[in-house]
N, C-alpha and C positions, 0 to 999 in steps of 0.2 A: 539539286532535288534526285536521290537514287531515284532509277527505274525498278518501277513493277514488277515483282519476280512473283508468278503466277503457281501456287503447289503442282504437286504431280497428281495424277489419278492414282488410286489405291490398287484399281483393277485391267492395269498393263505390264503384269511383270511374268515372269519366268523363274523358274527354278532349275540348275542342275545338282547333279549329287555324283561325284565322283568323274572318272578322268579314263575312258568315254564317259558321258552322262549315262549313269541307270535310267535315269528318270522318265519311263516309256509312260505316263501320267499328265496332263494336262490340268497343272494345282488351281483348284478356284477358290482355294484360301490358304493364308501363309500370315503364319501370326506369333509372339511369342521374342520377337529380336525386343533383347535385351539385356544388359548388365548391371550388375551393382557391386559397390564395392562399400566393404568392412569398415565402421567407424570405430577406429581403436582412440578411448579417451586416455589421457596419461594426465599429470601433475608435476608441474615442476619446482622443484626444492627450493622453499621460502615464497611461495605463491601458493597461500593456501585457496585463493578467491579465484581464481581462472582454472578450466580444465581447456587444456587442447587436444584437438580434433587430429588426428594425421588418420592418414587412407593405409587400408590395411588389405585384403587380400581379396581380390575380384573373381568373381562368378559370374558365368552368362547363362541368360532363360532358358528353358528347352523350345524349341522352335517346333510349333504343330502345321502339320499340312492336312489339308483336304483334298480331297481328286474325286470322279468318279469312277466307278467299278467299271472294271476291264479285262477283258480276257488276259490280260498281261499280268502274269505273278513275280517279276523280279521285287518289287519294293517287299510283299511279302518272303518269299527266300531271303531278301538281306534279313529280317527281321526274322529270323527262323535261323537262320549262323547265330546269334546271338542267342537264341530257347538253348541252342545244342554246345552252346559255351565256347564257339569263335570269337574271341570278342576283339585278336590282334588282327586278323586278316578282315572284318567284319570296319572295322572304322574308316569314313570316307571323309573328303572335303566337299566344299559344295559351295555356291552361290544363292545369292536372290537378287536378280536382277528385274530394274526399274529401269520402263522404255520413253519418251516424248510421245506423247500422243501428233504433235504436227510432222516430226524428223523420222519417227520411228527407228530413231538411235537411241541408245545406252548414254541413261543420264544417272546414276548411281549403283551401286551393286553395294550389298554384305554381304563380306565371303566367311564360312564358318570352317572351323577344323575339327577334327577328331571327333566327326560325328558316331553314332549308332541310333537305332532304332531299338526307343526305351519301352516303347508301349505302342499295340495298332488296336483298331478298334473299327471293325466291321460296321457294313450299312445297317439300318433299320431297315428293316420289308414289312409292307401294308397293303395289301390287296384293295384298300379300299384308295390310296391312293398315285401319284400319276409324276414323283418329283425322280430325279435321278438317283440312284443308290450310292452313299457317300462315304468313302474309307479314309481314315485318321490314321495319320502315321506321326506320333512323337518323336522328335530325336532330341538327344543328349547333346551337346556338342561342348569342344574344351577351350575354344577361342571363337572371339566375331570382332570384325574389323569391319571400316565402314571407305569405303572408295576404289 
């Protein structure tokens, strides 16, 4: 019988962006890790009853990062590079790294390449609340690999 493998917790992760890492925030949420491959349907001559499905272009989902607002403006400045049209130097590579709870060692990572901030959303302020002010940054990526 196979050994039981416990799933990893969803809160024990870090995000690195650039080299050296420019992320001066502790990200509270990371979502959007995904890919989709188009389906190309084709028919074979002489066989009119069957449609063959072949893989086409693969695209990667945008990654959404959320973090508590701090005095650091490096992520905002990165977004500003895109607004100013400096896309060539703004592209960065990075990783989402998951750690084991017991050993505090890396258990898996997703590496993304060619990332640039496509959207920034500032926090919602409310005088009646006491929540942390949360910034949101959405990254367009060219490729995502695991391992």
